[in-house]
PDBQT receptor file of N, H, CA, C and O in Angstrom, charges set to zero:
ATOM      1  N   UNK A   1       5.401 -11.314  -7.331  1.00  0.00    +0.000 N 
ATOM      2  CA  UNK A   1       5.605  -9.920  -7.683  1.00  0.00    +0.000 C 
ATOM      3  C   UNK A   1       6.283  -9.196  -6.528  1.00  0.00    +0.000 C 
ATOM      4  O   UNK A   1       5.977  -9.440  -5.361  1.00  0.00    +0.000 OA
ATOM      5  N   UNK A   2       7.180  -8.330  -6.859  1.00  0.00    +0.000 N 
ATOM      6  H   UNK A   2       7.428  -8.132  -7.807  1.00  0.00    +0.000 HD
ATOM      7  CA  UNK A   2       7.912  -7.583  -5.858  1.00  0.00    +0.000 C 
ATOM      8  C   UNK A   2       7.176  -6.263  -5.567  1.00  0.00    +0.000 C 
ATOM      9  O   UNK A   2       6.662  -5.620  -6.483  1.00  0.00    +0.000 OA
ATOM     10  N   UNK A   3       7.131  -5.874  -4.310  1.00  0.00    +0.000 N 
ATOM     11  H   UNK A   3       7.548  -6.396  -3.566  1.00  0.00    +0.000 HD
ATOM     12  CA  UNK A   3       6.483  -4.621  -3.899  1.00  0.00    +0.000 C 
ATOM     13  C   UNK A   3       7.507  -3.498  -4.002  1.00  0.00    +0.000 C 
ATOM     14  O   UNK A   3       8.593  -3.578  -3.428  1.00  0.00    +0.000 OA
ATOM     15  N   UNK A   4       7.145  -2.443  -4.748  1.00  0.00    +0.000 N 
ATOM     16  H   UNK A   4       6.263  -2.379  -5.215  1.00  0.00    +0.000 HD
ATOM     17  CA  UNK A   4       7.990  -1.255  -4.884  1.00  0.00    +0.000 C 
ATOM     18  C   UNK A   4       7.130  -0.017  -4.735  1.00  0.00    +0.000 C 
ATOM     19  O   UNK A   4       5.910  -0.109  -4.598  1.00  0.00    +0.000 OA
ATOM     20  N   UNK A   5       7.764   1.132  -4.763  1.00  0.00    +0.000 N 
ATOM     21  H   UNK A   5       8.755   1.207  -4.874  1.00  0.00    +0.000 HD
ATOM     22  CA  UNK A   5       6.993   2.390  -4.690  1.00  0.00    +0.000 C 
ATOM     23  C   UNK A   5       6.113   2.564  -5.916  1.00  0.00    +0.000 C 
ATOM     24  O   UNK A   5       5.172   3.358  -5.892  1.00  0.00    +0.000 OA
ATOM     25  N   UNK A   6       6.408   1.826  -6.999  1.00  0.00    +0.000 N 
ATOM     26  H   UNK A   6       7.173   1.182  -7.018  1.00  0.00    +0.000 HD
ATOM     27  CA  UNK A   6       5.599   1.911  -8.209  1.00  0.00    +0.000 C 
ATOM     28  C   UNK A   6       4.477   0.888  -8.281  1.00  0.00    +0.000 C 
ATOM     29  O   UNK A   6       3.688   0.901  -9.226  1.00  0.00    +0.000 OA
ATOM     30  N   UNK A   7       4.394  -0.001  -7.293  1.00  0.00    +0.000 N 
ATOM     31  H   UNK A   7       5.035  -0.012  -6.525  1.00  0.00    +0.000 HD
ATOM     32  CA  UNK A   7       3.299  -0.945  -7.205  1.00  0.00    +0.000 C 
ATOM     33  C   UNK A   7       2.017  -0.181  -6.903  1.00  0.00    +0.000 C 
ATOM     34  O   UNK A   7       2.001   0.661  -6.005  1.00  0.00    +0.000 OA
ATOM     35  N   UNK A   8       0.955  -0.456  -7.630  1.00  0.00    +0.000 N 
ATOM     36  H   UNK A   8       0.968  -1.140  -8.360  1.00  0.00    +0.000 HD
ATOM     37  CA  UNK A   8      -0.305   0.236  -7.313  1.00  0.00    +0.000 C 
ATOM     38  C   UNK A   8      -0.985  -0.455  -6.133  1.00  0.00    +0.000 C 
ATOM     39  O   UNK A   8      -0.714  -1.615  -5.824  1.00  0.00    +0.000 OA
ATOM     40  N   UNK A   9      -1.855   0.277  -5.500  1.00  0.00    +0.000 N 
ATOM     41  H   UNK A   9      -2.075   1.219  -5.750  1.00  0.00    +0.000 HD
ATOM     42  CA  UNK A   9      -2.612  -0.294  -4.389  1.00  0.00    +0.000 C 
ATOM     43  C   UNK A   9      -3.460  -1.456  -4.902  1.00  0.00    +0.000 C 
ATOM     44  O   UNK A   9      -3.629  -2.457  -4.205  1.00  0.00    +0.000 OA
ATOM     45  N   UNK A  10      -3.985  -1.330  -6.101  1.00  0.00    +0.000 N 
ATOM     46  H   UNK A  10      -3.847  -0.517  -6.667  1.00  0.00    +0.000 HD
ATOM     47  CA  UNK A  10      -4.757  -2.435  -6.698  1.00  0.00    +0.000 C 
ATOM     48  C   UNK A  10      -3.919  -3.684  -6.872  1.00  0.00    +0.000 C 
ATOM     49  O   UNK A  10      -4.389  -4.788  -6.599  1.00  0.00    +0.000 OA
ATOM     50  N   UNK A  11      -2.682  -3.526  -7.325  1.00  0.00    +0.000 N 
ATOM     51  H   UNK A  11      -2.300  -2.629  -7.547  1.00  0.00    +0.000 HD
ATOM     52  CA  UNK A  11      -1.786  -4.674  -7.501  1.00  0.00    +0.000 C 
ATOM     53  C   UNK A  11      -1.479  -5.321  -6.147  1.00  0.00    +0.000 C 
ATOM     54  O   UNK A  11      -1.455  -6.545  -6.020  1.00  0.00    +0.000 OA
ATOM     55  N   UNK A  12      -1.244  -4.474  -5.139  1.00  0.00    +0.000 N 
ATOM     56  H   UNK A  12      -1.264  -3.479  -5.242  1.00  0.00    +0.000 HD
ATOM     57  CA  UNK A  12      -0.969  -4.982  -3.789  1.00  0.00    +0.000 C 
ATOM     58  C   UNK A  12      -2.147  -5.792  -3.279  1.00  0.00    +0.000 C 
ATOM     59  O   UNK A  12      -1.962  -6.875  -2.724  1.00  0.00    +0.000 OA
ATOM     60  N   UNK A  13      -3.345  -5.283  -3.461  1.00  0.00    +0.000 N 
ATOM     61  H   UNK A  13      -3.495  -4.403  -3.912  1.00  0.00    +0.000 HD
ATOM     62  CA  UNK A  13      -4.535  -5.991  -2.968  1.00  0.00    +0.000 C 
ATOM     63  C   UNK A  13      -4.816  -7.246  -3.762  1.00  0.00    +0.000 C 
ATOM     64  O   UNK A  13      -5.385  -8.198  -3.228  1.00  0.00    +0.000 OA
ATOM     65  N   UNK A  14      -4.429  -7.269  -5.033  1.00  0.00    +0.000 N 
ATOM     66  H   UNK A  14      -3.967  -6.496  -5.467  1.00  0.00    +0.000 HD
ATOM     67  CA  UNK A  14      -4.566  -8.479  -5.819  1.00  0.00    +0.000 C 
ATOM     68  C   UNK A  14      -3.632  -9.570  -5.310  1.00  0.00    +0.000 C 
ATOM     69  O   UNK A  14      -3.969 -10.754  -5.331  1.00  0.00    +0.000 OA
ATOM     70  N   UNK A  15      -2.433  -9.145  -4.845  1.00  0.00    +0.000 N 
ATOM     71  H   UNK A  15      -2.159  -8.183  -4.829  1.00  0.00    +0.000 HD
ATOM     72  CA  UNK A  15      -1.459 -10.104  -4.285  1.00  0.00    +0.000 C 
ATOM     73  C   UNK A  15      -1.957 -10.653  -2.950  1.00  0.00    +0.000 C 
ATOM     74  O   UNK A  15      -1.809 -11.842  -2.664  1.00  0.00    +0.000 OA
ATOM     75  N   UNK A  16      -2.548  -9.778  -2.135  1.00  0.00    +0.000 N 
ATOM     76  H   UNK A  16      -2.669  -8.812  -2.367  1.00  0.00    +0.000 HD
ATOM     77  CA  UNK A  16      -2.972 -10.161  -0.790  1.00  0.00    +0.000 C 
ATOM     78  C   UNK A  16      -4.121  -9.264  -0.338  1.00  0.00    +0.000 C 
ATOM     79  O   UNK A  16      -3.879  -8.165   0.161  1.00  0.00    +0.000 OA
ATOM     80  N   UNK A  17      -5.361  -9.708  -0.501  1.00  0.00    +0.000 N 
ATOM     81  H   UNK A  17      -5.558 -10.600  -0.906  1.00  0.00    +0.000 HD
ATOM     82  CA  UNK A  17      -6.510  -8.882  -0.144  1.00  0.00    +0.000 C 
ATOM     83  C   UNK A  17      -6.521  -8.412   1.311  1.00  0.00    +0.000 C 
ATOM     84  O   UNK A  17      -7.128  -7.387   1.625  1.00  0.00    +0.000 OA
ATOM     85  N   UNK A  18      -5.855  -9.153   2.204  1.00  0.00    +0.000 N 
ATOM     86  H   UNK A  18      -5.362  -9.986   1.950  1.00  0.00    +0.000 HD
ATOM     87  CA  UNK A  18      -5.811  -8.746   3.605  1.00  0.00    +0.000 C 
ATOM     88  C   UNK A  18      -4.989  -7.495   3.843  1.00  0.00    +0.000 C 
ATOM     89  O   UNK A  18      -5.054  -6.901   4.919  1.00  0.00    +0.000 OA
ATOM     90  N   UNK A  19      -4.212  -7.089   2.840  1.00  0.00    +0.000 N 
ATOM     91  H   UNK A  19      -4.159  -7.572   1.966  1.00  0.00    +0.000 HD
ATOM     92  CA  UNK A  19      -3.419  -5.865   2.980  1.00  0.00    +0.000 C 
ATOM     93  C   UNK A  19      -4.329  -4.640   3.130  1.00  0.00    +0.000 C 
ATOM     94  O   UNK A  19      -3.891  -3.585   3.588  1.00  0.00    +0.000 OA
ATOM     95  N   UNK A  20      -5.604  -4.793   2.736  1.00  0.00    +0.000 N 
ATOM     96  H   UNK A  20      -5.959  -5.650   2.363  1.00  0.00    +0.000 HD
ATOM     97  CA  UNK A  20      -6.570  -3.702   2.919  1.00  0.00    +0.000 C 
ATOM     98  C   UNK A  20      -6.625  -3.293   4.386  1.00  0.00    +0.000 C 
ATOM     99  O   UNK A  20      -6.648  -2.106   4.710  1.00  0.00    +0.000 OA
ATOM    100  N   UNK A  21      -6.646  -4.292   5.269  1.00  0.00    +0.000 N 
ATOM    101  H   UNK A  21      -6.627  -5.257   5.005  1.00  0.00    +0.000 HD
ATOM    102  CA  UNK A  21      -6.698  -4.023   6.698  1.00  0.00    +0.000 C 
ATOM    103  C   UNK A  21      -5.401  -3.424   7.223  1.00  0.00    +0.000 C 
ATOM    104  O   UNK A  21      -5.408  -2.581   8.120  1.00  0.00    +0.000 OA
ATOM    105  N   UNK A  22      -4.284  -3.874   6.649  1.00  0.00    +0.000 N 
ATOM    106  H   UNK A  22      -4.277  -4.559   5.921  1.00  0.00    +0.000 HD
ATOM    107  CA  UNK A  22      -2.976  -3.337   7.049  1.00  0.00    +0.000 C 
ATOM    108  C   UNK A  22      -2.888  -1.865   6.667  1.00  0.00    +0.000 C 
ATOM    109  O   UNK A  22      -2.460  -1.030   7.464  1.00  0.00    +0.000 OA
ATOM    110  N   UNK A  23      -3.294  -1.558   5.447  1.00  0.00    +0.000 N 
ATOM    111  H   UNK A  23      -3.642  -2.237   4.799  1.00  0.00    +0.000 HD
ATOM    112  CA  UNK A  23      -3.278  -0.159   5.000  1.00  0.00    +0.000 C 
ATOM    113  C   UNK A  23      -4.215   0.700   5.843  1.00  0.00    +0.000 C 
ATOM    114  O   UNK A  23      -3.863   1.818   6.220  1.00  0.00    +0.000 OA
ATOM    115  N   UNK A  24      -5.392   0.188   6.135  1.00  0.00    +0.000 N 
ATOM    116  H   UNK A  24      -5.678  -0.720   5.828  1.00  0.00    +0.000 HD
ATOM    117  CA  UNK A  24      -6.355   0.937   6.967  1.00  0.00    +0.000 C 
ATOM    118  C   UNK A  24      -5.785   1.183   8.359  1.00  0.00    +0.000 C 
ATOM    119  O   UNK A  24      -5.995   2.247   8.940  1.00  0.00    +0.000 OA
ATOM    120  N   UNK A  25      -5.064   0.200   8.892  1.00  0.00    +0.000 N 
ATOM    121  H   UNK A  25      -4.893  -0.665   8.420  1.00  0.00    +0.000 HD
ATOM    122  CA  UNK A  25      -4.456   0.360  10.191  1.00  0.00    +0.000 C 
ATOM    123  C   UNK A  25      -3.371   1.432  10.221  1.00  0.00    +0.000 C 
ATOM    124  O   UNK A  25      -3.038   1.962  11.281  1.00  0.00    +0.000 OA
ATOM    125  N   UNK A  26      -2.824   1.746   9.043  1.00  0.00    +0.000 N 
ATOM    126  H   UNK A  26      -3.095   1.315   8.182  1.00  0.00    +0.000 HD
ATOM    127  CA  UNK A  26      -1.823   2.793   8.920  1.00  0.00    +0.000 C 
ATOM    128  C   UNK A  26      -2.479   4.141   8.615  1.00  0.00    +0.000 C 
ATOM    129  O   UNK A  26      -1.788   5.142   8.427  1.00  0.00    +0.000 OA
ATOM    130  N   UNK A  27      -3.799   4.164   8.566  1.00  0.00    +0.000 N 
ATOM    131  H   UNK A  27      -4.361   3.350   8.718  1.00  0.00    +0.000 HD
ATOM    132  CA  UNK A  27      -4.513   5.401   8.245  1.00  0.00    +0.000 C 
ATOM    133  C   UNK A  27      -4.704   5.626   6.765  1.00  0.00    +0.000 C 
ATOM    134  O   UNK A  27      -5.107   6.708   6.337  1.00  0.00    +0.000 OA
ATOM    135  N   UNK A  28      -4.414   4.599   5.980  1.00  0.00    +0.000 N 
ATOM    136  H   UNK A  28      -4.087   3.720   6.327  1.00  0.00    +0.000 HD
ATOM    137  CA  UNK A  28      -4.550   4.713   4.533  1.00  0.00    +0.000 C 
ATOM    138  C   UNK A  28      -5.785   3.920   4.115  1.00  0.00    +0.000 C 
ATOM    139  O   UNK A  28      -5.753   2.691   4.044  1.00  0.00    +0.000 OA
ATOM    140  N   UNK A  29      -6.848   4.621   3.846  1.00  0.00    +0.000 N 
ATOM    141  H   UNK A  29      -6.874   5.619   3.904  1.00  0.00    +0.000 HD
ATOM    142  CA  UNK A  29      -8.101   3.983   3.461  1.00  0.00    +0.000 C 
ATOM    143  C   UNK A  29      -8.276   3.989   1.955  1.00  0.00    +0.000 C 
ATOM    144  O   UNK A  29      -9.396   3.938   1.448  1.00  0.00    +0.000 OA
ATOM    145  N   UNK A  30      -7.162   4.051   1.248  1.00  0.00    +0.000 N 
ATOM    146  H   UNK A  30      -6.252   4.093   1.660  1.00  0.00    +0.000 HD
ATOM    147  CA  UNK A  30      -7.148   4.147  -0.209  1.00  0.00    +0.000 C 
ATOM    148  C   UNK A  30      -7.813   2.978  -0.907  1.00  0.00    +0.000 C 
ATOM    149  O   UNK A  30      -8.355   3.128  -2.002  1.00  0.00    +0.000 OA
ATOM    150  N   UNK A  31      -7.773   1.821  -0.280  1.00  0.00    +0.000 N 
ATOM    151  H   UNK A  31      -7.332   1.700   0.609  1.00  0.00    +0.000 HD
ATOM    152  CA  UNK A  31      -8.292   0.627  -0.934  1.00  0.00    +0.000 C 
ATOM    153  C   UNK A  31      -9.795   0.688  -1.126  1.00  0.00    +0.000 C 
ATOM    154  O   UNK A  31     -10.334  -0.043  -1.958  1.00  0.00    +0.000 OA
ATOM    155  N   UNK A  32     -10.478   1.528  -0.392  1.00  0.00    +0.000 N 
ATOM    156  H   UNK A  32     -10.040   2.122   0.283  1.00  0.00    +0.000 HD
ATOM    157  CA  UNK A  32     -11.932   1.643  -0.515  1.00  0.00    +0.000 C 
ATOM    158  C   UNK A  32     -12.325   2.716  -1.526  1.00  0.00    +0.000 C 
ATOM    159  O   UNK A  32     -13.506   2.879  -1.830  1.00  0.00    +0.000 OA
ATOM    160  N   UNK A  33     -11.354   3.439  -2.043  1.00  0.00    +0.000 N 
ATOM    161  H   UNK A  33     -10.394   3.307  -1.796  1.00  0.00    +0.000 HD
ATOM    162  CA  UNK A  33     -11.616   4.502  -3.000  1.00  0.00    +0.000 C 
ATOM    163  C   UNK A  33     -11.296   3.991  -4.407  1.00  0.00    +0.000 C 
ATOM    164  O   UNK A  33     -10.244   3.387  -4.618  1.00  0.00    +0.000 OA
ATOM    165  N   UNK A  34     -12.171   4.223  -5.350  1.00  0.00    +0.000 N 
ATOM    166  H   UNK A  34     -13.025   4.714  -5.179  1.00  0.00    +0.000 HD
ATOM    167  CA  UNK A  34     -11.967   3.741  -6.719  1.00  0.00    +0.000 C 
ATOM    168  C   UNK A  34     -10.681   4.292  -7.325  1.00  0.00    +0.000 C 
ATOM    169  O   UNK A  34      -9.982   3.573  -8.040  1.00  0.00    +0.000 OA
ATOM    170  N   UNK A  35     -10.363   5.533  -7.057  1.00  0.00    +0.000 N 
ATOM    171  H   UNK A  35     -10.930   6.116  -6.476  1.00  0.00    +0.000 HD
ATOM    172  CA  UNK A  35      -9.144   6.124  -7.572  1.00  0.00    +0.000 C 
ATOM    173  C   UNK A  35      -7.935   5.556  -6.868  1.00  0.00    +0.000 C 
ATOM    174  O   UNK A  35      -6.880   5.398  -7.484  1.00  0.00    +0.000 OA
ATOM    175  N   UNK A  36      -8.060   5.248  -5.609  1.00  0.00    +0.000 N 
ATOM    176  H   UNK A  36      -8.917   5.376  -5.108  1.00  0.00    +0.000 HD
ATOM    177  CA  UNK A  36      -6.966   4.753  -4.794  1.00  0.00    +0.000 C 
ATOM    178  C   UNK A  36      -6.346   3.490  -5.349  1.00  0.00    +0.000 C 
ATOM    179  O   UNK A  36      -5.135   3.307  -5.229  1.00  0.00    +0.000 OA
ATOM    180  N   UNK A  37      -7.113   2.628  -5.941  1.00  0.00    +0.000 N 
ATOM    181  H   UNK A  37      -8.097   2.777  -6.039  1.00  0.00    +0.000 HD
ATOM    182  CA  UNK A  37      -6.565   1.365  -6.475  1.00  0.00    +0.000 C 
ATOM    183  C   UNK A  37      -5.561   1.608  -7.584  1.00  0.00    +0.000 C 
ATOM    184  O   UNK A  37      -4.700   0.764  -7.832  1.00  0.00    +0.000 OA
ATOM    185  N   UNK A  38      -5.656   2.762  -8.263  1.00  0.00    +0.000 N 
ATOM    186  H   UNK A  38      -6.355   3.448  -8.062  1.00  0.00    +0.000 HD
ATOM    187  CA  UNK A  38      -4.700   3.099  -9.343  1.00  0.00    +0.000 C 
ATOM    188  C   UNK A  38      -3.508   3.882  -8.849  1.00  0.00    +0.000 C 
ATOM    189  O   UNK A  38      -2.542   4.089  -9.583  1.00  0.00    +0.000 OA
ATOM    190  N   UNK A  39      -3.574   4.316  -7.609  1.00  0.00    +0.000 N 
ATOM    191  H   UNK A  39      -4.359   4.148  -7.012  1.00  0.00    +0.000 HD
ATOM    192  CA  UNK A  39      -2.484   5.110  -7.031  1.00  0.00    +0.000 C 
ATOM    193  C   UNK A  39      -1.323   4.185  -6.679  1.00  0.00    +0.000 C 
ATOM    194  O   UNK A  39      -1.531   3.064  -6.216  1.00  0.00    +0.000 OA
ATOM    195  N   UNK A  40      -0.096   4.666  -6.903  1.00  0.00    +0.000 N 
ATOM    196  H   UNK A  40       0.073   5.577  -7.279  1.00  0.00    +0.000 HD
ATOM    197  CA  UNK A  40       1.064   3.845  -6.493  1.00  0.00    +0.000 C 
ATOM    198  C   UNK A  40       1.262   3.974  -4.987  1.00  0.00    +0.000 C 
ATOM    199  O   UNK A  40       0.778   4.910  -4.350  1.00  0.00    +0.000 OA
ATOM    200  N   UNK A  41       1.981   3.016  -4.446  1.00  0.00    +0.000 N 
ATOM    201  H   UNK A  41       2.374   2.256  -4.963  1.00  0.00    +0.000 HD
ATOM    202  CA  UNK A  41       2.290   3.071  -3.012  1.00  0.00    +0.000 C 
ATOM    203  C   UNK A  41       3.122   4.320  -2.691  1.00  0.00    +0.000 C 
ATOM    204  O   UNK A  41       2.959   4.924  -1.631  1.00  0.00    +0.000 OA
ATOM    205  N   UNK A  42       3.996   4.694  -3.598  1.00  0.00    +0.000 N 
ATOM    206  H   UNK A  42       4.129   4.204  -4.460  1.00  0.00    +0.000 HD
ATOM    207  CA  UNK A  42       4.774   5.914  -3.395  1.00  0.00    +0.000 C 
ATOM    208  C   UNK A  42       3.911   7.144  -3.336  1.00  0.00    +0.000 C 
ATOM    209  O   UNK A  42       4.116   8.011  -2.486  1.00  0.00    +0.000 OA
ATOM    210  N   UNK A  43       2.948   7.234  -4.227  1.00  0.00    +0.000 N 
ATOM    211  H   UNK A  43       2.782   6.530  -4.918  1.00  0.00    +0.000 HD
ATOM    212  CA  UNK A  43       2.024   8.378  -4.221  1.00  0.00    +0.000 C 
ATOM    213  C   UNK A  43       1.181   8.385  -2.960  1.00  0.00    +0.000 C 
ATOM    214  O   UNK A  43       0.971   9.436  -2.354  1.00  0.00    +0.000 OA
ATOM    215  N   UNK A  44       0.703   7.231  -2.567  1.00  0.00    +0.000 N 
ATOM    216  H   UNK A  44       0.874   6.378  -3.059  1.00  0.00    +0.000 HD
ATOM    217  CA  UNK A  44      -0.139   7.127  -1.362  1.00  0.00    +0.000 C 
ATOM    218  C   UNK A  44       0.654   7.539  -0.125  1.00  0.00    +0.000 C 
ATOM    219  O   UNK A  44       0.138   8.234   0.751  1.00  0.00    +0.000 OA
ATOM    220  N   UNK A  45       1.907   7.107  -0.062  1.00  0.00    +0.000 N 
ATOM    221  H   UNK A  45       2.326   6.543  -0.774  1.00  0.00    +0.000 HD
ATOM    222  CA  UNK A  45       2.744   7.446   1.088  1.00  0.00    +0.000 C 
ATOM    223  C   UNK A  45       2.926   8.958   1.189  1.00  0.00    +0.000 C 
ATOM    224  O   UNK A  45       2.816   9.529   2.274  1.00  0.00    +0.000 OA
ATOM    225  N   UNK A  46       3.202   9.600   0.068  1.00  0.00    +0.000 N 
ATOM    226  H   UNK A  46       3.291   9.136  -0.813  1.00  0.00    +0.000 HD
ATOM    227  CA  UNK A  46       3.406  11.037   0.078  1.00  0.00    +0.000 C 
ATOM    228  C   UNK A  46       2.154  11.793   0.473  1.00  0.00    +0.000 C 
ATOM    229  O   UNK A  46       2.226  12.764   1.226  1.00  0.00    +0.000 OA
ATOM    230  N   UNK A  47       1.004  11.358  -0.028  1.00  0.00    +0.000 N 
ATOM    231  H   UNK A  47       0.946  10.569  -0.639  1.00  0.00    +0.000 HD
ATOM    232  CA  UNK A  47      -0.262  12.003   0.317  1.00  0.00    +0.000 C 
ATOM    233  C   UNK A  47      -0.537  11.920   1.824  1.00  0.00    +0.000 C 
ATOM    234  O   UNK A  47      -1.118  12.827   2.419  1.00  0.00    +0.000 OA
ATOM    235  N   UNK A  48      -0.095  10.793   2.428  1.00  0.00    +0.000 N 
ATOM    236  H   UNK A  48       0.378  10.056   1.945  1.00  0.00    +0.000 HD
ATOM    237  CA  UNK A  48      -0.346  10.569   3.846  1.00  0.00    +0.000 C 
ATOM    238  C   UNK A  48       0.828  10.972   4.733  1.00  0.00    +0.000 C 
ATOM    239  O   UNK A  48       0.853  10.651   5.921  1.00  0.00    +0.000 OA
ATOM    240  N   UNK A  49       1.812  11.686   4.146  1.00  0.00    +0.000 N 
ATOM    241  H   UNK A  49       1.792  11.947   3.181  1.00  0.00    +0.000 HD
ATOM    242  CA  UNK A  49       2.932  12.190   4.935  1.00  0.00    +0.000 C 
ATOM    243  C   UNK A  49       3.872  11.090   5.447  1.00  0.00    +0.000 C 
ATOM    244  O   UNK A  49       4.493  11.239   6.500  1.00  0.00    +0.000 OA
ATOM    245  N   UNK A  50       3.971   9.998   4.703  1.00  0.00    +0.000 N 
ATOM    246  H   UNK A  50       3.466   9.877   3.848  1.00  0.00    +0.000 HD
ATOM    247  CA  UNK A  50       4.840   8.887   5.093  1.00  0.00    +0.000 C 
ATOM    248  C   UNK A  50       6.048   8.827   4.185  1.00  0.00    +0.000 C 
ATOM    249  O   UNK A  50       6.013   9.305   3.051  1.00  0.00    +0.000 OA
ATOM    250  N   UNK A  51       7.119   8.236   4.691  1.00  0.00    +0.000 N 
ATOM    251  H   UNK A  51       7.147   7.848   5.613  1.00  0.00    +0.000 HD
ATOM    252  CA  UNK A  51       8.273   7.991   3.858  1.00  0.00    +0.000 C 
ATOM    253  C   UNK A  51       7.960   6.777   2.980  1.00  0.00    +0.000 C 
ATOM    254  O   UNK A  51       7.656   5.715   3.523  1.00  0.00    +0.000 OA
ATOM    255  N   UNK A  52       8.019   6.886   1.668  1.00  0.00    +0.000 N 
ATOM    256  H   UNK A  52       8.265   7.749   1.227  1.00  0.00    +0.000 HD
ATOM    257  CA  UNK A  52       7.686   5.772   0.786  1.00  0.00    +0.000 C 
ATOM    258  C   UNK A  52       8.499   4.512   1.044  1.00  0.00    +0.000 C 
ATOM    259  O   UNK A  52       7.962   3.405   1.012  1.00  0.00    +0.000 OA
ATOM    260  N   UNK A  53       9.791   4.678   1.299  1.00  0.00    +0.000 N 
ATOM    261  H   UNK A  53      10.227   5.578   1.325  1.00  0.00    +0.000 HD
ATOM    262  CA  UNK A  53      10.646   3.510   1.523  1.00  0.00    +0.000 C 
ATOM    263  C   UNK A  53      10.269   2.800   2.821  1.00  0.00    +0.000 C 
ATOM    264  O   UNK A  53      10.284   1.571   2.883  1.00  0.00    +0.000 OA
ATOM    265  N   UNK A  54       9.934   3.568   3.855  1.00  0.00    +0.000 N 
ATOM    266  H   UNK A  54       9.922   4.566   3.805  1.00  0.00    +0.000 HD
ATOM    267  CA  UNK A  54       9.506   2.969   5.117  1.00  0.00    +0.000 C 
ATOM    268  C   UNK A  54       8.198   2.201   4.938  1.00  0.00    +0.000 C 
ATOM    269  O   UNK A  54       8.022   1.113   5.486  1.00  0.00    +0.000 OA
ATOM    270  N   UNK A  55       7.285   2.785   4.163  1.00  0.00    +0.000 N 
ATOM    271  H   UNK A  55       7.428   3.669   3.718  1.00  0.00    +0.000 HD
ATOM    272  CA  UNK A  55       6.000   2.108   3.890  1.00  0.00    +0.000 C 
ATOM    273  C   UNK A  55       6.251   0.767   3.200  1.00  0.00    +0.000 C 
ATOM    274  O   UNK A  55       5.675  -0.250   3.588  1.00  0.00    +0.000 OA
ATOM    275  N   UNK A  56       7.101   0.765   2.187  1.00  0.00    +0.000 N 
ATOM    276  H   UNK A  56       7.569   1.591   1.872  1.00  0.00    +0.000 HD
ATOM    277  CA  UNK A  56       7.376  -0.469   1.445  1.00  0.00    +0.000 C 
ATOM    278  C   UNK A  56       7.969  -1.529   2.380  1.00  0.00    +0.000 C 
ATOM    279  O   UNK A  56       7.561  -2.690   2.340  1.00  0.00    +0.000 OA
ATOM    280  N   UNK A  57       8.917  -1.136   3.210  1.00  0.00    +0.000 N 
ATOM    281  H   UNK A  57       9.249  -0.194   3.243  1.00  0.00    +0.000 HD
ATOM    282  CA  UNK A  57       9.526  -2.083   4.153  1.00  0.00    +0.000 C 
ATOM    283  C   UNK A  57       8.478  -2.638   5.140  1.00  0.00    +0.000 C 
ATOM    284  O   UNK A  57       8.471  -3.831   5.443  1.00  0.00    +0.000 OA
ATOM    285  N   UNK A  58       7.607  -1.762   5.626  1.00  0.00    +0.000 N 
ATOM    286  H   UNK A  58       7.614  -0.793   5.380  1.00  0.00    +0.000 HD
ATOM    287  CA  UNK A  58       6.553  -2.227   6.541  1.00  0.00    +0.000 C 
ATOM    288  C   UNK A  58       5.613  -3.224   5.852  1.00  0.00    +0.000 C 
ATOM    289  O   UNK A  58       5.256  -4.248   6.435  1.00  0.00    +0.000 OA
ATOM    290  N   UNK A  59       5.216  -2.923   4.619  1.00  0.00    +0.000 N 
ATOM    291  H   UNK A  59       5.505  -2.091   4.146  1.00  0.00    +0.000 HD
ATOM    292  CA  UNK A  59       4.319  -3.806   3.893  1.00  0.00    +0.000 C 
ATOM    293  C   UNK A  59       4.976  -5.156   3.604  1.00  0.00    +0.000 C 
ATOM    294  O   UNK A  59       4.337  -6.203   3.704  1.00  0.00    +0.000 OA
ATOM    295  N   UNK A  60       6.252  -5.116   3.247  1.00  0.00    +0.000 N 
ATOM    296  H   UNK A  60       6.771  -4.265   3.166  1.00  0.00    +0.000 HD
ATOM    297  CA  UNK A  60       6.970  -6.375   3.008  1.00  0.00    +0.000 C 
ATOM    298  C   UNK A  60       7.011  -7.209   4.284  1.00  0.00    +0.000 C 
ATOM    299  O   UNK A  60       6.862  -8.430   4.240  1.00  0.00    +0.000 OA
ATOM    300  N   UNK A  61       7.213  -6.550   5.411  1.00  0.00    +0.000 N 
ATOM    301  H   UNK A  61       7.334  -5.558   5.447  1.00  0.00    +0.000 HD
ATOM    302  CA  UNK A  61       7.239  -7.251   6.691  1.00  0.00    +0.000 C 
ATOM    303  C   UNK A  61       5.911  -7.942   6.995  1.00  0.00    +0.000 C 
ATOM    304  O   UNK A  61       5.889  -9.077   7.472  1.00  0.00    +0.000 OA
ATOM    305  N   UNK A  62       4.820  -7.261   6.721  1.00  0.00    +0.000 N 
ATOM    306  H   UNK A  62       4.837  -6.339   6.333  1.00  0.00    +0.000 HD
ATOM    307  CA  UNK A  62       3.492  -7.842   6.941  1.00  0.00    +0.000 C 
ATOM    308  C   UNK A  62       3.261  -9.037   6.005  1.00  0.00    +0.000 C 
ATOM    309  O   UNK A  62       2.682 -10.046   6.409  1.00  0.00    +0.000 OA
ATOM    310  N   UNK A  63       3.709  -8.917   4.781  1.00  0.00    +0.000 N 
ATOM    311  H   UNK A  63       4.180  -8.099   4.453  1.00  0.00    +0.000 HD
ATOM    312  CA  UNK A  63       3.487 -10.008   3.817  1.00  0.00    +0.000 C 
ATOM    313  C   UNK A  63       4.331 -11.222   4.152  1.00  0.00    +0.000 C 
ATOM    314  O   UNK A  63       3.909 -12.359   3.942  1.00  0.00    +0.000 OA
ATOM    315  N   UNK A  64       5.516 -10.981   4.668  1.00  0.00    +0.000 N 
ATOM    316  H   UNK A  64       5.859 -10.057   4.839  1.00  0.00    +0.000 HD
ATOM    317  CA  UNK A  64       6.412 -12.088   5.011  1.00  0.00    +0.000 C 
ATOM    318  C   UNK A  64       6.047 -12.723   6.350  1.00  0.00    +0.000 C 
ATOM    319  O   UNK A  64       6.290 -13.907   6.584  1.00  0.00    +0.000 OA
ATOM    320  N   UNK A  65       5.455 -11.903   7.225  1.00  0.00    +0.000 N 
ATOM    321  H   UNK A  65       5.257 -10.941   7.035  1.00  0.00    +0.000 HD
ATOM    322  CA  UNK A  65       5.144 -12.342   8.598  1.00  0.00    +0.000 C 
ATOM    323  C   UNK A  65       4.021 -13.260   8.646  1.00  0.00    +0.000 C 
ATOM    324  O   UNK A  65       3.642 -13.715   9.725  1.00  0.00    +0.000 OA
TER     325      UNK A  65
């Protein structure tokens, strides 16, 4: 599955459960919130004052690394 701004946090964590720690390290504790799992990465980025495209690139880097 490809990671995009429309990927939900739940989908991301289903792909790689360790991404929970990556998100937490970025100040995004969405994975521990029941509502957060349904939030898209784009929505989460905006709520946390991040550029959605930068977030996606960072997450792809962690998954590939």
